[in-house]
C-alpha positions in Angstrom: 177.3 50.9 25.3 179.1 52.7 22.0 176.2 52.4 20.0 173.6 53.5 23.0 175.8 57.0 23.0 175.3 57.0 19.8 171.7 56.7 20.1 171.4 59.0 22.6 173.7 62.1 21.0 171.9 61.9 17.6 168.1 61.4 18.7 168.6 64.5 20.3 169.1 66.5 17.3 166.2 64.2 15.6 163.5 67.1 14.5 161.2 65.1 11.8 161.0 61.0 11.3 163.4 60.8 8.2 166.5 61.8 10.8 165.6 59.7 12.6 164.9 56.4 10.8 168.4 55.0 11.1 167.9 55.3 15.2 164.9 53.8 15.2 165.8 50.6 13.4 168.3 49.8 15.7 166.3 50.4 18.8 163.3 48.4 17.2 165.5 45.3 16.5 165.3 45.3 20.8 161.5 45.6 20.6 158.4 43.2 20.1 156.2 46.1 19.7 156.7 48.4 16.9 158.2 51.7 18.1 156.7 53.6 15.2 153.4 52.3 16.2 154.1 53.5 19.8 155.1 56.9 19.0 151.8 57.8 16.7 149.8 56.6 20.0 151.9 58.8 21.8 151.3 61.3 19.2 147.3 61.7 19.6 147.7 63.1 23.0 147.3 66.6 22.7 149.3 67.0 26.4 152.1 66.0 24.6 154.0 68.2 21.9 157.5 66.5 21.3 159.2 62.9 22.7 162.4 61.7 22.3 163.5 58.4 21.0 164.8 57.5 24.4 161.3 58.4 25.8 159.5 56.1 23.0 161.6 53.7 23.0 160.7 53.2 27.0 157.4 53.5 26.7 157.7 50.6 24.5 160.1 48.0 26.3 157.7 49.6 29.5 154.0 48.5 27.7 156.0 45.1 26.9 157.0 44.0 30.1 153.8 45.4 31.2 151.7 42.9 28.5 154.3 40.2 29.6 153.5 40.5 33.4 149.6 40.8 32.6 149.6 37.4 30.2 151.9 35.4 32.5 149.7 35.9 35.7 146.3 35.7 33.1 148.2 31.6 31.7 149.0 31.0 35.9 145.4 31.0 36.8 144.1 29.5 33.3 146.6 26.7 34.2 145.2 26.2 37.9 142.3 26.0 36.1 142.9 22.9 33.9 142.2 25.1 31.2 144.0 24.9 27.2 143.2 28.3 25.9 143.4 31.8 27.8 140.5 33.7 28.2 139.4 36.8 28.7 137.9 35.9 32.8 141.1 34.9 33.1 142.6 38.1 32.4 139.9 39.6 34.6 140.4 36.9 37.3 144.3 37.9 37.0 143.6 41.4 37.4 141.5 40.8 40.6 143.8 38.7 42.1 147.4 40.8 42.1 147.5 43.4 43.9 149.7 45.6 41.6 146.8 45.6 38.9 144.0 47.0 40.9 144.1 49.8 38.6 142.7 47.9 36.0 139.2 46.7 37.5 136.6 47.6 34.9 139.0 48.7 32.7 137.5 45.4 30.2 134.1 46.2 31.1 
């Protein structure tokens, strides 16, 4: 718990990437997707002027969970069809069959 409280307090004072590097390394170890890559993608949004380390970390973790959920659903479909290779059509079927994924319909066309 003390590590998290240190991260919250320190990251509010981070104005550039150099000051946040030590903090980012702690978060980086707990994610599979590089936080710096997510931060770079977030910076491309013109509506977002400044984002805290916690916000970037939460977006990274949410992305990981989303990708994990989508891939598990696609894997279930692949297994049901007795295939050994996950293909785009398996992901498309997962999007069609899972109600929570309907917002993705047509996204891969």
